[in-house]
N, C-alpha and C positions, 0 to 999 in steps of 0.2 A: 516312490514307495518301494520299487524293486531294489534301488540302491540301499535304502534303509534296511530292507530285509537281508540283503547281502551282508551288511555290516553287523546286523544282529547275529546272523549265522556264523560269521567269522569270529565274533566275540564269544559265541557259545563254544566254538571249537577250542579257542584259546582257554576259556574258563574250564572246559572239560579236561583239557590236557593238564592244567595246573592242579586240578583236584586229583586226577589219577597219579600225577607225579609226586604228590605228597601223601604220606602215610599218616592219616589222622582219622579219628572218629567224629570229633566235633571241633569247630572253630568258634570262638566267642565273637559275636557281632557287636554286642554292647553289654556293659555290666553297671548296674547302679546299686550302691550300698557297699557295706564292708564284706564283700564276698571273697572267698579264698579257695585255693585248690592245692592239691599236692599230687605229685607223680608217685608211681609205685615205689620208687626208691628215694624220693626227695622229702622235703619238709613243706609246711604250709606257706603259700605265697599269695599276694594279692591277685585277684582275677582281673585281667585287663582285656580291652578290645584286642583281638588278634591272638589271644592265648590258644594254644593247641591242646586238646584233651584226647588222651588215648586210653586203650585198654589198661585197666589196673589203676587208673587215676581216680581221685575223689574230688568232689565239689561240695563246698559248704556255703550256704547262703544265710544271711542273717538280717534281722530288722525289716524295714520297709524296702525289700529287695526287688530287683528286676534283672533277669539275665536272658538274653536272646542268643541262642546257639544255632549254628548251621551244621547239620549232619553231613557226613561224607556222601550220602545219597543225594544231597542237594536240597533236602527238606529242612525248613526252619523249626525251631522248638523254643517255646517261651516258658520261663520259670518265674513265678511270683510268690512261691511259698518258701518260707524260711525253714530249711532243714538240711540234712546231709544227704548227698547223692553219690552213688557209685556209677561211674561212667559206663561200666559194662551193663548195668541195669537199665540205664537210659537208652543205650544202644539197642538193647533187646526189644524195645518198643517199636523200632523201625523195621525190623525184619530185613530181608535182602532186596526189597524193591527200591529201585531208583526212580527219581522224578527229575528228569533232565530239564524239563520246561521250567520248573520252580528253581532249580539250581542255576539256570541261565540268568534269570532276573535277580536272584539273590546275589549272584556274582557281580552284576552291574551295581547293585546297591552297595556292596562292599567296596568296590573300586571307587565309586563316587564319594564315599565317606572316608576314604583313606586320607591321612594327613597331607600327603603330597597333592592329591587331587583337590582337596578343599582349599589349600593354599593357592593353587593355580587358579581356582575358581574366584577367589577373593581378589587376587591381583588383576584378573581379567576384567572384573566388574567393579573395581574400586572406585572408578569415576562415575558409575551409573547411579543416579539418584532417583530412579523411578520413572524414567521416560517410557512411554508406550509407543506403539507403532503409529498411533494417530497424532503424535506430538504432544504438546501441552494440553492438559485438560484440567478442569477445576477439581474434579474428584477422580482419582485413579482407581479403576476397577481392575482386579487381577485376572484378566483374561484377554484374549485377542479380540480385535474388533468384531470378527466373526469366529465363533468357536463351535466346533463339533462336540456333541455329547452322545455317549453310548448308553449310559445308565439312566434310570428314571429319577434319581435324586441328585441334586447338585448344591454345593455351597457357593454362593456368590459373596465374595469378600472384596472390600475396597479399603483404600487408605483413609484413616479417620481424619476428620477436619477439626482444627482447633476451635473450641467453643461450641461445637455442634452437640446438641442434647438429644436429637433424634433424626433419623433419616427416613426418607420415603422411597420405596422401591416400586417403580411403575413397570408393568409388563404389558406390552402391546403386540398386536398381530402385524402381519405383513403390510396391511393397509393403514397402519398407524392408529388403529382403533384400540382403546384401552380395554384390556382383558381383566386386569385386577390391579389394585393398589394396596400395598401393605406397608406398615411402619415398624421400625425397630430402633432401640437405643444402642444396639451393638453396631460394629462396622462389618457385619456379615449377616447373611440370611440363608436359611435352608429352603430350597425350592423343590417341591414335589411335582414332577411333570406328569404324574398319574392323576393329579387333581382334575376334576371334571371340566374345569375351565381351560385346562392346558393340554389334556391328553390327546386331543385331535390336531394339535398345532404342530406342523413340521418345522416351523421357525417362530421363535419368540424374541421380541426386541425388549431389552432391559435398559432402564434408565434409573440412576441413583441420584437423589438430590437431598439437600438439607431441608428438613421439614420447616415450612414457613418461609423458606428462601429458595424456592424452586429454580430461580435463575442460577443458583450455584449447583451445578449438576455435572454428571459424567459424560453427557452426550449419549448417543444410542449405541448399544452393543447387541449383536445378534447371536442367538443360540439356536443352532439347528441340529435336529436329531439325525444320527447316522443312519442311512438307509441300509437295508440288508445287503443289497448288491455291492455297496461300497465297503462293507466290513468283512467280506468273505476271506480276505487275506489274513486277518488276525482273529476272526471269531473262534476258530477251532482251537487256537492257542489259549484264548481266554477261557473257553469252556474247560480245557484241561487244567489250566491254572486254578480255576475256582474249585474244580473237583478235588484238588490236592491241598487247598488252603482253607483253613478255618477263618471265616471273616470276622470272628470275635476276638482275634488277637492283633496287637499292634504291629508286630513284625510282618505278619502276613498282609496287612493293609499297606505297609510300606513297599512290599514286593509288588502288589497290585498297582500302586502308584507308579512304580518304575515301568511296568508294562504299559500303562496308559501314556506316560510321557514319551516312551520310545515310539509309540504309534500316534503321537501328536494329538492325543485326546487330553489336553492340558486341564480342562475343567474337571474331567473325571479324576485326573491325577491329583489335583488340588483337593478334591473332596475326599479322596482316600487318605491323603496326608492329614486332613482335619480329623477324620475318623480315628486314625492311629493315635493322634495326640489326645483325643477324648478318652480313648481306652486306657491310656497310660499317661495321665496329665503331669505326673511328677518325674517322668523320665526325660531328661534334657535331650537325649539322642534323637528323639523323633522331632522335637522342635528345631534342632540343628539341621536335620535332614530336610525339613520343610523350608527353612531359611535358605539352604543351598539351592533348592528347587526354584524358589522365587528369584534368587540371584541369577541362576542360569537363564531364566526367562526374562530378566531385566525388568521385573515388576517392583521389587523392593529389596531391602537388605535385612529385613527382620519382620517376623509375623507380629511383633508387638508394636510396630509403628502404625 
């Protein structure tokens, strides 16, 4: 953990230096739709990922648009309304307050979604076809054999099985006693750990099977709640992050997902990716970021598989 924190701190220093070394008000994280911009002395041009926007520039969004911007303070900004914007007016909404903690993780998001990093990621895992740390299993669940969870809600997702019309998710306690059984026709299920049957459980065992064919299953996966004593190193960072991020925006959930991944809370990260996609289902950027996350963790190469 100390090594990880050192790397995060070092990355933050590098990211902070890169921001201060560049003179811009906003950088485009992603753009969907026929959006354009023009500089104070230029003509209208297509808005693309990585575009720099400065004082005097203008931004025009149209149709079913989506734009995610990163402000020089480190804070993200989401646009879904079709209209004309003056960059100086957008900048005025941020004041002079900086949010280094948000900027740190937004910087990690930007670096991981750069064309160079994505290409390297795909080359690295080109031969990976969904192996898990337990080796071959009949149903592949996208989590570690034992996964820590910080939040109260989680999305359990697994690789769909050909011909399966429904799945059965069985939750058990430490003594292998069944707590609850639920069914779904999807290849994922949202689990609320504040449910009266689960809220007092420090560890829950999950097993996914095909309904009516219980012998075709995932084997057991364990989900354990992070104890307060074990989360002291990153709890304060998370509190500050959440204080500066609106959970109702996709880009902010993507930044939270990055935080969780950096702290090895992969089930929380997966859930944040799922939330980001639900909030902006027609924006491919978030699906691509989710796919990259799955590839990095050698779970799959697409959320659609």
